[in-house]
C-alpha positions in Angstrom: 0.0 0.0 0.0 1.3 3.5 -0.7 1.7 5.9 2.2 -1.3 8.0 3.1 -1.6 11.4 4.5 -4.2 12.5 7.1 -6.1 14.4 4.4 -6.1 11.3 2.1 -7.6 9.3 5.0 -10.2 11.9 5.9 -11.3 12.3 2.3 -11.7 8.5 1.8 -14.6 7.5 4.0 -17.7 6.2 2.2 -20.0 5.4 5.1 -19.9 8.5 7.3 -20.5 12.2 6.8 -17.8 14.6 6.0 -18.2 16.1 9.5 -17.7 12.7 11.1 -14.7 12.0 8.9 -13.2 15.4 10.0 -13.7 14.6 13.7 -12.4 11.0 13.7 -9.1 10.0 15.3 -6.4 9.4 12.7 -3.1 7.6 13.7 -0.3 10.0 14.6 2.3 7.6 13.5 1.5 7.5 9.7 5.2 8.1 8.9 6.2 5.0 10.9 3.7 2.5 9.4 5.1 -0.4 7.5 3.3 0.7 4.3 5.0 -1.9 2.0 3.6 -4.7 4.3 0.1 -3.3 4.5 -2.9 -4.3 2.3 -5.0 -1.8 4.3 -4.5 0.6 7.1 -6.6 -0.3 10.1 -6.7 1.3 13.6 -8.8 1.5 16.7 -10.1 4.8 18.0 -8.4 5.5 21.3 -11.2 7.8 22.4 -14.1 5.4 21.4 -13.5 1.8 22.4 -16.2 0.5 20.1 -14.9 2.1 16.9 -12.2 1.3 14.4 -11.4 2.4 10.9 -10.1 0.7 7.8 -8.6 2.5 4.7 -7.5 0.7 1.5 -6.8 1.2 -2.2 -9.7 0.0 -4.3 -10.1 0.3 -8.0 -7.6 3.1 -8.2 -8.9 5.1 -5.3 -8.6 5.3 -1.6 -11.7 4.0 0.3 -12.2 4.3 4.0 -14.8 2.6 6.2 -15.9 3.2 9.8 -16.4 0.1 11.8 -18.1 -0.7 15.1 -17.5 -3.7 17.3 -18.5 -4.8 20.8 -16.4 -3.0 23.4 -16.6 -5.9 25.9 -16.6 -9.5 25.1 -17.0 -11.3 28.4 -16.7 -15.1 28.8 -15.0 -15.7 25.4 -12.7 -18.7 26.0 -12.7 -20.2 22.5 -10.5 -19.5 19.4 -12.0 -17.6 16.5 -10.8 -17.1 12.9 -10.6 -13.9 11.0 -12.7 -14.0 7.8 -10.1 -11.9 6.0 -6.7 -13.4 6.7 -7.8 -16.7 8.3 -5.7 -16.2 11.3 -7.0 -17.8 14.5 -6.9 -16.0 17.8 -7.8 -16.9 21.4 -10.4 -15.0 23.4 -11.3 -11.6 21.9 -8.6 -11.6 19.2 -11.4 -11.7 16.5 -14.4 -9.4 16.6 -17.6 -9.0 14.6 -16.9 -5.6 12.9 -20.0 -3.9 11.5 -20.0 -1.1 8.9 -22.9 1.1 8.0 -23.6 0.7 4.3 -22.8 3.5 1.9 -25.4 5.9 0.7 -29.1 5.8 1.3 -29.0 2.3 2.7 -26.6 3.3 5.4 -28.6 6.4 6.3 -31.6 4.1 6.8 -29.5 2.1 9.3 -28.5 -0.9 7.2 -25.1 -2.4 7.9 -22.8 -5.3 7.0 -20.6 -7.4 9.4 -17.4 -9.4 9.1 -15.3 -11.3 11.6 -11.9 -9.6 11.7 -8.7 -9.5 13.7 -9.6 -7.1 16.5 -6.3 -5.3 16.1 -6.8 -5.0 12.3 -3.3 -6.4 11.7 -4.3 -8.9 9.1 -1.6 -7.9 6.6 1.1 -8.4 9.2 -0.2 -11.8 10.3 -0.3 -13.0 6.7 3.3 -11.9 6.2 4.5 -13.4 9.5 5.5 -9.9 10.8 3.2 -10.3 13.8 2.3 -13.5 15.6 -1.2 -14.0 17.2 -1.1 -14.0 21.0 -0.5 -17.5 22.4 -1.2 -19.3 19.1 0.4 -19.8 15.8 -1.0 -19.3 12.3 -1.9 -22.5 10.6 0.6 -23.7 8.1 -0.5 -23.0 4.6 0.1 -24.6 1.3 -0.6 -21.4 -0.5 2.3 -19.1 -1.4 2.6 -15.7 0.4 1.4 -14.0 -2.7 -1.7 -16.3 -2.9 -2.4 -15.7 0.8 -2.2 -11.9 0.3 -4.5 -12.2 -2.8 -7.0 -14.2 -0.7 -6.9 -11.6 2.1 -7.4 -8.7 -0.3 -10.1 -10.7 -2.1 -12.0 -11.3 1.2 -11.7 -7.6 2.0 -12.9 -6.6 -1.4 -15.9 -9.0 -1.0 -16.8 -7.3 2.3 -16.5 -3.8 0.7 -18.7 -4.9 -2.2 -21.5 -5.5 0.3 -21.3 -2.0 1.5 -22.4 -0.7 -1.9 -25.3 -3.2 -2.5 
């Protein structure tokens, strides 16, 4: 992914108002992000524990999505798998992220959900740059490029649902 500026990020959101995009928390460490290893930029809002954001390149443009997820997940003792990168995590390492749909459907309250790594580090897990807490990624027979293509394909399928 190419490096993004704060303005690129704020201008990219498809499922919130311009005012909401102007007020949302953007990471302060954009210059330090491992852009070459990212398929998307994802971060949690430090001021709102139930919000996170995802920004990616899609069909030649930058697309941002606001996401919500449960802020507390009590009693979760099982392992869950991320629908994007297929990394398994113990406990709350995977969350159901919901995104308001784009356009009129979103303004009417319609949303779409996907189970994702709670820390939004899918790109780093796929590349082996980050290891899930107290578990290992399953060994894959796919090449790294194929795993990356699968992850970006799964993300694209999720984003497609936001436009329907």
